C-alpha positions as CSV (number, residue, x, y, z in Angstrom):
1,M,-32.2,-0.6,2.3
2,L,-32.0,-1.0,6.1
3,P,-35.2,-2.1,7.2
4,P,-37.1,-0.2,10.0
5,A,-35.8,-1.5,13.4
6,S,-38.4,-3.6,14.9
7,I,-38.6,-3.4,18.8
8,P,-37.4,-6.9,20.1
9,S,-38.9,-8.4,23.2
10,P,-36.2,-7.4,25.6
11,P,-36.0,-3.6,26.4
12,I,-33.9,-1.7,24.1
13,V,-30.9,-0.3,25.9
14,V,-29.1,2.9,24.8
15,T,-25.4,1.8,25.4
16,A,-24.2,5.3,24.2
17,S,-25.5,6.8,27.3
18,K,-22.8,5.2,28.9
19,R,-25.1,4.3,31.9
20,N,-27.2,1.6,29.8
21,A,-30.3,3.6,29.9
22,R,-33.4,2.1,28.4
23,L,-34.9,3.6,25.4
24,T,-38.2,4.1,27.4
25,D,-36.4,6.3,29.8
26,F,-33.9,8.1,27.7
27,P,-34.7,12.0,27.7
28,G,-33.4,12.9,24.3
29,S,-33.6,12.2,20.4
30,V,-32.1,8.7,19.9
31,H,-32.2,6.1,16.8
32,V,-31.4,2.7,17.6
33,A,-31.2,0.5,14.5
34,T,-30.5,-3.2,14.7
35,L,-29.0,-5.6,12.1
36,S,-29.4,-9.4,11.8
37,P,-26.3,-11.4,11.0
38,A,-27.9,-11.8,7.5
39,E,-28.7,-8.2,7.0
40,S,-25.2,-7.2,8.1
41,L,-23.8,-9.6,5.5
42,R,-26.3,-8.2,2.8
43,L,-25.7,-4.4,3.4
44,G,-22.3,-4.1,5.4
45,S,-20.3,-3.2,2.1
46,R,-22.4,0.2,2.0
47,G,-20.6,1.5,5.3
48,S,-22.2,4.9,6.3
49,E,-24.6,4.9,3.3
50,I,-26.9,2.7,5.3
51,L,-27.1,5.3,8.1
52,L,-27.5,8.1,5.6
53,R,-30.4,6.4,3.9
54,Q,-32.2,5.1,7.0
55,I,-32.0,8.4,9.0
56,P,-32.9,11.5,7.2
57,N,-31.6,13.5,10.2
58,L,-28.1,12.5,9.2
59,T,-26.6,14.1,6.3
60,S,-23.1,14.3,4.7
61,T,-21.0,16.0,2.0
62,D,-20.4,13.8,-1.1
63,L,-16.7,14.1,-2.2
64,G,-16.6,10.3,-1.8
65,S,-16.5,7.4,0.5
66,G,-13.7,8.1,3.0
67,R,-13.6,11.9,2.5
68,N,-16.9,12.8,3.7
69,K,-18.1,14.9,6.6
70,I,-21.3,13.6,8.5
71,F,-23.7,16.2,10.1
72,I,-26.5,15.5,12.7
73,R,-29.6,17.5,13.0
74,G,-28.5,20.6,10.8
75,I,-25.1,21.1,12.8
76,A,-22.9,21.8,9.6
77,D,-19.9,23.9,9.7
78,S,-18.4,23.5,6.1
79,S,-18.7,21.5,3.0
80,F,-14.9,21.4,2.7
81,N,-12.4,19.1,4.4
82,G,-9.6,20.6,6.7
83,Q,-8.0,20.0,10.1
84,N,-10.9,21.3,12.3
85,Q,-12.4,18.8,14.8
86,S,-15.4,16.9,13.5
87,T,-19.0,18.2,14.6
88,V,-19.8,14.3,15.2
89,S,-18.1,12.0,17.5
90,Q,-17.9,8.3,16.0
91,Y,-17.3,5.3,18.1
92,L,-16.7,1.6,17.4
93,D,-18.0,0.2,20.7
94,E,-16.0,1.9,23.3
95,S,-13.2,3.2,20.9
96,R,-13.1,6.7,19.6
97,L,-12.7,6.4,15.7
98,I,-11.9,9.9,14.7
99,Y,-11.0,13.4,16.2
100,S,-10.3,15.7,13.2
101,A,-10.7,13.5,10.4
102,P,-13.5,12.7,7.9
103,D,-15.8,9.6,8.3
104,P,-13.5,6.6,7.8
105,A,-16.5,4.9,6.0
106,L,-15.8,1.5,7.7
107,A,-17.8,-1.4,6.3
108,L,-20.5,-2.4,8.4
109,Y,-20.0,-6.4,8.4
110,D,-20.8,-7.9,11.6
111,I,-22.3,-4.9,13.2
112,E,-25.3,-5.7,15.2
113,R,-26.6,-2.3,16.4
114,I,-26.2,1.3,15.4
115,E,-27.0,4.0,18.0
116,V,-27.5,7.9,16.8
117,I,-27.9,10.4,19.6
118,E,-28.8,13.8,18.5
119,G,-27.7,17.0,19.8
120,P,-24.6,18.3,21.4
121,Q,-23.2,15.4,23.9
122,G,-20.6,17.7,25.4
123,T,-21.2,16.3,29.0
124,L,-20.7,12.6,28.3
125,Y,-18.6,12.8,24.9
126,G,-16.7,16.1,25.2
127,A,-15.2,18.4,22.4
128,G,-16.3,17.4,18.8
129,S,-19.9,16.0,19.6
130,L,-21.7,19.2,18.6
131,G,-24.2,17.5,16.4
132,G,-24.2,14.2,18.3
133,V,-22.7,10.9,18.6
134,I,-22.7,7.7,16.2
135,R,-21.9,4.5,17.8
136,L,-21.4,1.1,16.0
137,V,-21.8,-2.0,18.1
138,P,-20.2,-5.0,16.8
139,S,-21.3,-8.5,17.5
140,E,-19.3,-9.9,20.4
141,P,-17.0,-13.0,20.4
142,S,-18.9,-16.1,21.6
143,L,-17.2,-18.5,24.0
144,A,-20.1,-20.9,23.6
145,Q,-19.7,-22.2,20.1
146,A,-17.7,-21.8,16.8
147,S,-19.3,-20.1,13.6
148,I,-18.5,-19.0,10.1
149,A,-20.6,-16.9,7.8
150,G,-19.8,-15.2,4.4
151,T,-21.2,-13.5,1.5
152,V,-20.3,-12.7,-2.0
153,G,-22.3,-10.1,-4.2
154,L,-22.0,-8.9,-7.7
155,T,-22.8,-5.5,-8.6
156,T,-23.5,-3.5,-11.9
157,S,-24.0,0.2,-12.4
158,E,-23.9,1.8,-15.9
159,G,-22.6,-1.3,-17.5
160,E,-19.4,-1.5,-15.1
161,R,-19.1,-4.4,-12.6
162,G,-18.2,-4.4,-9.1
163,H,-18.1,-7.0,-6.4
164,D,-18.3,-7.5,-2.5
165,A,-17.1,-10.4,-0.3
166,A,-16.8,-10.8,3.4
167,L,-16.0,-13.6,5.9
168,V,-16.9,-13.6,9.6
169,A,-15.6,-16.2,11.8
170,N,-15.9,-16.9,15.6
171,A,-13.8,-19.5,17.4
172,P,-13.8,-20.4,21.0
173,L,-10.2,-20.6,22.5
174,G,-10.7,-23.0,25.6
175,S,-13.3,-22.0,28.2
176,S,-12.2,-18.6,28.8
177,A,-11.5,-17.1,25.6
178,A,-12.6,-16.5,22.1
179,L,-11.7,-15.0,18.8
180,R,-13.8,-13.1,16.4
181,M,-12.5,-12.0,12.8
182,V,-14.1,-10.3,9.9
183,A,-12.4,-9.5,6.5
184,Y,-13.7,-8.3,3.4
185,D,-13.2,-7.2,-0.1
186,V,-15.2,-4.5,-1.9
187,A,-15.1,-2.9,-5.4
188,R,-17.5,-0.2,-6.3
189,P,-18.0,0.5,-10.1
190,G,-17.1,3.7,-11.5
191,Y,-19.7,5.6,-13.6
192,I,-17.8,9.1,-14.6
193,D,-16.2,9.2,-18.0
194,D,-13.5,11.6,-18.9
195,P,-13.2,12.0,-22.9
196,S,-10.5,14.4,-22.6
197,R,-8.3,11.6,-21.2
198,D,-10.0,9.0,-23.3
199,L,-11.0,7.1,-20.0
200,E,-14.3,5.5,-18.8
201,D,-15.5,4.9,-15.3
202,I,-12.6,6.6,-13.8
203,N,-14.0,6.9,-10.1
204,R,-13.8,3.1,-9.4
205,T,-13.4,2.6,-5.5
206,T,-12.1,-0.5,-3.7
207,I,-12.0,-1.3,0.1
208,R,-10.4,-4.0,1.9
209,G,-10.4,-4.4,5.6
210,L,-9.9,-6.8,8.6
211,R,-11.5,-6.5,11.8
212,A,-10.4,-9.0,14.8
213,T,-11.4,-9.1,18.6
214,L,-10.0,-11.5,21.1
215,R,-12.3,-11.9,24.2
216,L,-10.8,-13.0,27.5
217,E,-12.8,-13.8,30.6
218,P,-10.0,-14.9,33.1
219,L,-12.0,-14.5,36.3
220,E,-15.5,-14.5,37.2
221,G,-17.0,-11.0,36.3
222,W,-14.2,-9.7,34.5
223,T,-14.1,-9.3,30.7
224,A,-11.2,-8.0,28.3
225,D,-11.6,-7.4,24.9
226,L,-8.2,-6.8,22.6
227,G,-8.8,-5.8,19.0
228,V,-7.6,-4.4,15.8
229,V,-9.2,-2.9,12.8
230,G,-7.7,-2.1,9.5
231,Q,-9.0,-0.7,6.3
232,N,-7.6,0.5,3.1
233,L,-10.0,2.5,0.9
234,A,-8.7,4.1,-2.4
235,S,-10.7,6.0,-5.1
236,R,-9.0,6.1,-8.7
237,D,-10.6,9.6,-9.4
238,G,-13.1,12.0,-8.3
239,Q,-16.9,11.5,-8.6
240,Y,-18.0,14.9,-9.6
241,T,-18.9,16.2,-13.2
242,N,-18.2,19.7,-14.7
243,S,-20.1,19.9,-17.9
244,G,-22.9,21.8,-16.2
245,R,-25.6,19.2,-17.6
246,S,-27.0,15.8,-16.1
247,D,-24.5,13.6,-17.9
248,L,-21.9,11.6,-16.1
249,V,-18.9,13.4,-17.7
250,R,-15.9,15.2,-16.6
251,R,-12.9,16.8,-18.5
252,S,-9.8,17.3,-16.4
253,T,-6.0,17.3,-17.1
254,I,-4.7,14.5,-14.6
255,A,-6.2,12.1,-12.4
256,Q,-7.5,13.0,-8.8
257,P,-7.1,9.9,-6.7
258,F,-7.8,9.7,-3.1
259,D,-6.5,7.2,-0.4
260,N,-7.7,6.7,3.2
261,D,-5.9,4.0,5.1
262,Y,-7.3,3.5,8.7
263,R,-5.8,1.6,11.7
264,L,-7.2,1.1,15.1
265,A,-5.8,-1.0,18.1
266,F,-7.8,-1.1,21.5
267,A,-8.3,-2.8,24.7
268,T,-11.5,-2.6,26.8
269,V,-11.9,-4.0,30.3
270,R,-15.2,-4.4,32.0
271,R,-16.0,-5.8,35.7
272,N,-19.4,-6.2,36.9
273,F,-19.8,-5.7,40.6
274,G,-23.5,-6.3,40.8
275,T,-25.1,-2.8,40.9
276,V,-22.0,-1.1,39.7
277,E,-20.0,-1.9,36.4
278,L,-16.5,-0.6,35.7
279,T,-15.4,0.3,32.0
280,S,-12.1,1.0,31.0
281,N,-10.9,1.6,27.2
282,T,-7.6,2.5,25.7
283,S,-7.3,3.0,21.8
284,Y,-4.8,4.0,19.4
285,T,-5.6,5.1,15.9
286,N,-3.4,5.7,12.9
287,H,-4.9,7.4,10.0
288,A,-3.2,8.2,6.7
289,I,-5.2,10.3,4.2
290,D,-3.8,11.4,0.6
291,T,-5.6,13.6,-1.7
292,A,-4.7,15.0,-5.2
293,F,-6.5,17.7,-7.1
294,D,-6.0,19.1,-10.7
295,A,-4.8,22.5,-10.2
296,T,-4.1,23.2,-13.9
297,R,-4.9,26.7,-14.7
298,P,-6.1,28.1,-18.4
299,S,-2.8,29.8,-18.6
300,D,-0.5,26.8,-17.7
301,T,1.4,25.1,-20.5
302,G,1.5,21.7,-18.6
303,P,-0.4,20.0,-16.0
304,R,-0.4,21.4,-12.4
305,A,-1.2,19.2,-9.4
306,Y,-2.0,19.9,-5.7
307,F,-1.3,17.0,-3.1
308,E,-2.2,16.9,0.6
309,D,-0.6,14.2,2.8
310,T,-2.3,14.0,6.1
311,K,-1.2,11.7,9.0
312,I,-3.2,11.6,12.0
313,S,-2.4,9.6,15.4
314,L,-5.1,9.7,18.0
315,V,-4.5,8.1,21.5
316,T,-7.6,8.0,23.9
317,H,-8.4,6.7,27.3
318,E,-11.5,6.6,29.3
319,T,-12.4,4.8,32.6
320,R,-15.8,5.0,34.1
321,L,-18.2,3.6,36.7
322,S,-22.0,3.3,36.1
323,G,-24.6,1.7,38.1
324,R,-28.1,2.0,40.1
325,G,-28.7,3.0,43.6
326,R,-31.5,4.4,46.0
327,L,-30.6,8.0,45.3
328,F,-30.2,7.8,41.6
329,S,-32.0,5.1,39.4
330,S,-28.9,5.3,37.0
331,W,-25.4,7.2,37.3
332,V,-22.1,7.4,35.6
333,L,-18.9,9.0,36.6
334,G,-15.5,8.7,34.9
335,G,-12.5,10.5,33.4
336,S,-10.9,10.5,29.9
337,I,-8.0,11.7,27.9
338,A,-7.3,12.2,24.3
339,H,-4.1,13.3,22.5
340,N,-4.5,13.8,18.8
341,I,-1.6,14.9,16.3
342,D,-2.2,16.1,12.7
343,H,0.7,16.3,10.3
344,V,-0.3,18.0,7.2
345,R,2.1,18.6,4.0
346,R,0.8,20.4,1.2
347,E,2.5,20.5,-2.2
348,I,1.8,22.1,-5.7
349,G,3.2,22.3,-9.1
350,D,4.4,20.1,-12.1
351,P,3.6,16.4,-10.8
352,D,7.2,15.7,-11.4
353,A,8.7,18.7,-9.3
354,L,6.4,19.6,-6.7
355,V,7.0,22.4,-4.4
356,T,6.1,22.6,-0.7
357,L,3.5,25.0,0.3
358,S,3.2,23.9,4.2
359,N,4.4,21.3,6.5
360,V,2.7,21.7,9.9
361,R,2.3,19.5,13.0
362,S,-0.4,20.1,15.3
363,G,-1.3,18.3,18.7
364,T,-4.1,18.8,20.8
365,T,-4.6,17.2,24.4
366,D,-8.0,16.9,25.9
367,A,-8.4,15.8,29.5
368,A,-11.7,15.6,31.5
369,I,-14.0,14.3,34.2
370,F,-17.5,13.9,34.0
371,G,-20.7,12.6,35.6
372,E,-24.4,12.3,35.0
373,G,-27.2,10.9,37.0
374,T,-31.0,10.5,37.0
375,L,-33.4,11.0,40.1
376,D,-36.5,9.5,40.3
377,V,-38.8,12.4,41.7
378,T,-41.7,10.3,41.5
379,R,-42.8,7.0,39.5
380,A,-43.6,9.3,36.4
381,L,-41.2,12.0,36.9
382,A,-37.4,11.8,36.6
383,L,-34.7,14.5,36.7
384,T,-31.4,14.0,34.9
385,A,-28.4,16.2,35.4
386,G,-24.6,16.2,34.9
387,A,-21.4,18.1,34.0
388,R,-18.0,17.8,32.4
389,I,-15.0,19.7,33.2
390,S,-12.6,19.8,30.5
391,F,-8.9,21.0,30.0
392,Y,-7.4,21.2,26.6
393,R,-4.0,22.2,25.2
394,Q,-2.8,22.7,21.7
395,V,0.6,22.9,20.2
396,S,1.8,23.6,16.6
397,E,4.8,23.7,15.0
398,L,6.4,24.0,11.4
399,T,8.7,21.3,10.3
400,N,11.7,21.4,7.7
401,T,11.8,25.1,7.9
402,S,14.5,27.6,8.1
403,P,16.5,27.6,11.5
404,S,15.6,31.3,11.5
405,V,11.9,30.5,11.9
406,D,11.3,29.9,15.7
407,L,7.5,29.5,16.1
408,E,5.8,27.1,18.2
409,P,2.4,28.5,19.4
410,K,0.8,27.1,22.4
411,R,-2.9,27.5,23.5
412,S,-4.8,26.1,26.7
413,A,-8.1,26.5,28.4
414,W,-10.8,25.2,30.8
415,R,-14.2,24.2,30.0
416,L,-17.5,23.5,31.8
417,L,-20.3,21.6,30.0
418,P,-23.5,20.9,31.8
419,T,-26.6,19.3,30.9
420,A,-30.2,18.8,32.5
421,A,-33.3,17.0,31.5
422,L,-36.9,16.4,32.6
423,S,-38.8,13.5,31.5
424,W,-42.4,12.4,32.3
425,K,-44.3,9.1,31.7
426,P,-48.1,10.1,31.4
427,G,-48.9,6.5,30.6
428,R,-47.1,3.2,30.4
429,D,-46.3,3.6,26.6
430,W,-45.5,7.4,26.6
431,L,-42.4,9.6,27.4
432,V,-42.5,13.3,27.3
433,Y,-38.9,15.0,28.0
434,A,-37.4,18.4,27.8
435,R,-33.4,18.8,27.8
436,Y,-30.7,21.5,27.8
437,H,-27.2,20.5,26.8
438,E,-24.0,22.2,25.4
439,G,-21.2,21.4,23.1
440,Y,-17.9,23.0,22.0
441,R,-14.9,22.7,19.9
442,P,-11.6,24.2,21.0
443,G,-10.5,27.5,19.2
444,S,-8.1,26.2,16.5
445,Q,-4.8,27.8,15.6
446,R,-2.9,27.8,12.4
447,I,0.7,28.8,11.3
448,V,0.1,30.9,8.3
449,G,2.7,32.5,5.7
450,E,5.7,31.6,3.8
451,G,9.3,31.2,4.1
452,T,10.3,33.1,7.3
453,Q,7.3,35.3,7.2
454,V,5.0,33.3,9.2
455,R,2.7,34.0,12.1
456,T,0.0,32.3,14.4
457,A,-3.7,32.6,13.4
458,R,-6.2,32.1,16.4
459,F,-9.7,31.4,16.2
460,S,-12.7,31.5,18.7
461,P,-13.9,28.1,19.9
462,D,-17.3,27.0,18.8
463,E,-20.0,27.0,21.5
464,L,-23.5,25.3,20.8
465,K,-26.2,25.6,23.4
466,T,-29.3,23.6,22.7
467,T,-32.8,23.2,24.3
468,E,-35.0,20.6,22.9
469,G,-38.2,18.9,23.8
470,G,-40.1,15.9,22.7
471,V,-42.7,13.0,22.7
472,R,-42.2,9.4,22.3
473,F,-44.9,6.7,22.5
474,G,-45.0,3.0,21.6
475,N,-41.7,2.5,23.7
476,E,-42.7,-0.9,25.2
477,P,-41.7,-4.1,23.4
478,D,-43.7,-5.6,20.8
479,T,-45.9,-2.5,20.4
480,R,-47.6,-2.4,17.0
481,F,-47.7,1.5,16.8
482,S,-45.0,3.8,17.6
483,G,-43.8,7.3,16.9
484,G,-42.6,10.5,18.2
485,V,-41.8,14.1,17.5
486,A,-38.9,16.3,18.8
487,Y,-38.1,20.0,18.3
488,A,-34.5,21.5,19.1
489,Y,-33.4,25.0,18.9
490,S,-29.7,25.4,18.9
491,R,-27.8,28.7,19.4
492,W,-24.3,28.4,17.7
493,Q,-21.3,31.0,18.7
494,D,-18.5,31.7,16.6
495,V,-18.8,29.0,14.0
496,Q,-15.5,27.6,12.8
497,A,-15.3,26.5,9.4
498,D,-12.8,24.9,7.1
499,L,-13.0,27.1,3.7
500,I,-11.3,27.6,0.4
501,T,-10.1,30.6,-1.4
502,T,-11.6,31.5,-5.0
503,V,-8.3,30.0,-6.3
504,G,-8.7,26.7,-4.3
505,F,-6.3,27.0,-1.3
506,P,-7.7,25.9,2.2
507,Y,-8.0,28.2,5.2
508,V,-10.1,28.5,8.5
509,A,-12.2,31.2,9.5
510,N,-14.9,32.3,12.3
511,I,-17.8,32.8,9.9
512,G,-20.3,34.3,12.4
513,S,-22.8,33.1,15.0
514,G,-26.4,32.0,14.4
515,Y,-29.2,29.4,15.2
516,V,-30.8,26.1,13.7
517,R,-34.3,25.2,14.5
518,Y,-34.9,21.4,13.8
519,T,-38.2,19.6,14.0
520,S,-38.4,15.8,13.3
521,A,-41.0,13.1,13.4
522,Y,-41.1,9.4,12.8
523,L,-44.0,6.8,12.9
524,S,-43.9,3.0,12.7
525,W,-46.9,0.8,12.2
526,K,-47.3,-3.0,12.3
527,P,-50.7,-3.6,10.8
528,A,-50.1,-7.4,10.2
529,K,-47.7,-10.2,11.0
530,G,-44.5,-9.6,9.4
531,L,-45.2,-6.3,7.9
532,E,-43.9,-3.1,9.0
533,L,-44.5,0.4,7.5
534,G,-42.5,3.4,8.4
535,A,-42.1,7.3,7.7
536,T,-39.7,9.6,9.1
537,G,-39.2,13.4,8.3
538,F,-37.7,16.5,9.3
539,L,-37.9,20.5,8.8
540,A,-34.8,22.5,9.4
541,T,-34.1,26.2,9.5
542,S,-30.7,27.8,10.0
543,H,-29.4,31.3,9.7
544,L,-26.3,33.1,10.5
545,D,-27.6,36.3,12.0
546,R,-24.3,37.6,12.9
547,L,-21.6,37.2,10.3
548,T,-18.1,38.3,11.0
549,P,-17.0,41.3,8.6
550,A,-15.3,38.9,5.9
551,F,-18.7,37.4,5.1
552,A,-21.1,40.5,5.9
553,T,-21.9,40.7,2.1
554,A,-23.2,37.0,1.8
555,D,-26.3,36.9,0.2
556,E,-27.3,33.1,1.4
557,R,-26.9,32.8,5.2
558,D,-28.0,29.3,5.8
559,L,-25.6,26.9,7.3
560,P,-23.7,24.9,4.5
561,N,-25.1,21.4,3.3
562,I,-28.2,21.3,5.3
563,A,-31.5,20.5,3.5
564,D,-34.4,22.6,4.5
565,S,-36.7,19.6,4.6
566,G,-36.5,15.7,4.1
567,W,-38.6,12.7,4.5
568,R,-38.5,9.0,4.1
569,V,-41.3,6.2,3.5
570,S,-40.5,2.7,3.9
571,G,-42.0,-0.9,4.2
572,H,-40.6,-4.2,5.4
573,Y,-42.4,-7.6,4.8
574,E,-40.9,-10.9,6.3
575,A,-42.7,-14.2,6.0
576,A,-41.9,-18.0,6.0
577,I,-43.4,-20.7,3.8
578,G,-42.3,-23.9,5.0
579,T,-38.5,-23.9,5.4
580,T,-38.2,-20.9,3.2
581,G,-38.0,-17.5,4.5
582,L,-39.0,-14.2,2.5
583,K,-38.0,-10.5,3.2
584,F,-38.9,-7.7,1.0
585,D,-37.8,-4.0,1.5
586,A,-38.9,-0.9,-0.3
587,S,-38.3,2.8,0.5
588,V,-38.8,6.3,-1.1
589,S,-37.0,9.5,0.3
590,H,-36.8,13.1,-0.7
591,I,-34.1,15.4,0.5
592,G,-34.7,19.2,0.0
593,K,-32.4,22.1,-1.2
594,S,-29.3,23.1,0.6
595,Y,-26.3,25.4,-0.5
596,L,-22.6,24.5,-0.7
597,A,-21.3,27.4,1.0
598,I,-21.7,31.0,2.5
599,G,-20.3,33.8,0.1
600,A,-20.0,34.0,-3.6
601,P,-19.0,32.5,-5.8
602,L,-19.6,29.2,-3.8
603,E,-23.2,29.9,-2.8
604,R,-24.3,27.0,-5.1
605,R,-27.6,25.2,-4.7
606,Q,-27.5,21.6,-4.4
607,G,-30.0,18.6,-3.4
608,D,-33.8,18.6,-4.0
609,F,-34.0,15.1,-5.1
610,Y,-35.8,11.8,-4.8
611,D,-34.3,8.4,-4.2
612,A,-35.8,5.2,-4.3
613,S,-34.6,1.7,-3.7
614,L,-36.0,-1.9,-3.6
615,G,-34.7,-5.4,-2.4
616,C,-35.5,-8.8,-1.3
617,R,-33.9,-12.0,0.2
618,I,-34.8,-15.5,0.0
619,S,-33.4,-17.9,2.7
620,F,-33.0,-21.7,2.5
621,G,-32.1,-22.8,5.7
622,K,-28.4,-21.6,6.4
623,W,-28.1,-20.1,2.8
624,G,-29.6,-16.8,1.4
625,V,-30.1,-15.2,-2.0
626,S,-30.7,-11.3,-2.2
627,V,-31.3,-8.9,-5.0
628,D,-31.1,-5.2,-4.4
629,V,-31.6,-2.2,-6.6
630,D,-30.6,1.3,-5.5
631,N,-31.6,4.5,-7.3
632,L,-34.4,2.7,-8.8
633,L,-35.6,5.9,-10.7
634,D,-32.0,6.3,-12.2
635,S,-31.9,9.7,-11.0
636,R,-29.1,12.1,-12.1
637,A,-30.0,14.8,-9.5
638,N,-27.2,16.9,-8.0
639,R,-26.4,15.9,-4.4
640,F,-23.3,18.0,-3.9
641,S,-22.1,20.8,-5.9
642,F,-18.3,20.3,-5.4
643,G,-15.4,18.2,-6.6
644,N,-12.3,20.4,-7.2
645,P,-11.4,23.1,-5.1
646,F,-9.2,24.7,-7.9
647,S,-11.9,25.0,-10.5
648,V,-15.2,25.2,-8.6
649,A,-15.3,29.0,-8.7
650,D,-15.3,28.6,-12.7
651,E,-17.2,25.6,-13.4
652,D,-20.5,24.2,-12.8
653,Q,-19.4,21.1,-10.6
654,R,-22.0,18.5,-9.8
655,T,-22.2,15.2,-7.9
656,P,-24.7,13.1,-9.3
657,L,-26.4,10.3,-7.6
658,R,-24.8,6.9,-8.2
659,P,-26.6,5.6,-11.2
660,R,-29.2,2.8,-10.9
661,T,-27.1,0.0,-9.1
662,L,-28.2,-3.7,-9.0
663,R,-26.5,-6.2,-6.5
664,I,-27.2,-9.9,-6.5
665,G,-25.7,-11.6,-3.5
666,V,-25.3,-15.1,-1.8
667,D,-24.7,-15.5,2.0
668,A,-24.5,-18.4,4.3
669,Q,-24.2,-19.1,8.0
670,F,-22.9,-22.2,9.7
């Protein structure tokens, strides 16, 4: 239950613009949510669920934490995981978190701000930002004073208990350095029973993580941050049901565990030259994802398992200059390079005698130069324009194959990604804007076949062109009434999708071309001191009007997993009685219907549910006690009609909302 972000007295700065544009000037759809230290401790264990609950324009699949795909503004390619590049770019400060992996679901402890920019951001972020960008901004190490904070929470759901605990520490190291560390341990209770194996609460999930940042200020104006992030996420089993009813029961032959182990190391250097700022970031990501599915067929005499072992390494670097000047009120100019390697091994058969299906290693290199600037035509009218020139190269290879197989396909291409925007301030508190921007994903290539009968399959790149317009008001600090409305039309060419066959095996296809029409609006009102009421909503229409021949007979042509509508109303009240502080939060949301996939037998309806939550926190000086209830109505609605690719064609699979969950927590800050 993230409270609506109140506008602080200082101007809100959109750091994801890479030129520190003020929210009052930014010509696009953007969400900036702030978390106080106490709220970060209280809500941090929920990870990406905070974003999905706060912003209806964000949706995701629901296989489970660490394996979901997040979508922004209706730009969804597929409900299934694969090796295609994500449609959303995710960042921790300046470091890129993923390239071709699901959401790592990092816990959000000690995160002070979350920024979401909607629409393709190809000019500034390159490939893989078709839907937009999510940027998590952690609290900075402080050289001024030492501090320590922590929380412990107990949760219960369907009689099963869980917990969360976190510790945040900041330690100055002399006059020019400081170390900030976050450690946490989370156990989410399971709620699915499997009577065929006589097991209860099989889908328990554990998350353990550490984040540390060393800040150095060796010379005046220079800042260097060196850091590491590590998180291990493990689920004992899948969280779907297959009874075709609203109960929390699934029958399967074997367990279907999942692991997502994430590692990140980064170095960020900044130098302020007055009107110009230098930012340079280098990061390395190591990502290990292990997935198991029950592939037992009715005709099998024993269990049959499918295992997928994915190893991902990502190296990125970006250096840029940004600033303000007489010609351009703000500008950015930079260059970047990313090198991503996927190594995927797939096996199937008797769990004790697996047979290798494929073992493929794929590498992608993406290098670019980019720039963007804003020209103030008049005091009220501004023109923004920019472009990115990218070069990418892909190389794939089979490993552990016969010497007679000589196949190492390569592919490369150049790409130009422009953007342009016009913004107008008709009044002190208003902004009207129109924007055109583009995004793309490189056309993937796959090695397919068995034994020595292998070949290369190549796919067309995605191209997304979006025109949007909007109005925002209440942009100035301390405004009591604020809101906005935005409309975007996106034309998506040659959609690449990770799909599954009717018997469960993954494959890639260009499914066709189409459009997305997306309208969103929000309102925030502060009728009295300490009280804030908010409402957000969206309407989405998507349609593939030119399907490829393989999908020409599909009845349902909406893009997968995108609801046709959604809304959320919320309230936040804060007051003080002497030295005691009180906070109350409440929200109700509705997500409309969507479909799992295109083409029979996977055109399964899902969604169309309500969700309500309630929470409060009482603070006593440095201590706080909180109580939160999620899924207040204890809904069993179906969020996601998928759990196991090897049986989804023959079963009514459903992923229910997590049952009503109560959390009682204690936090402290010193």
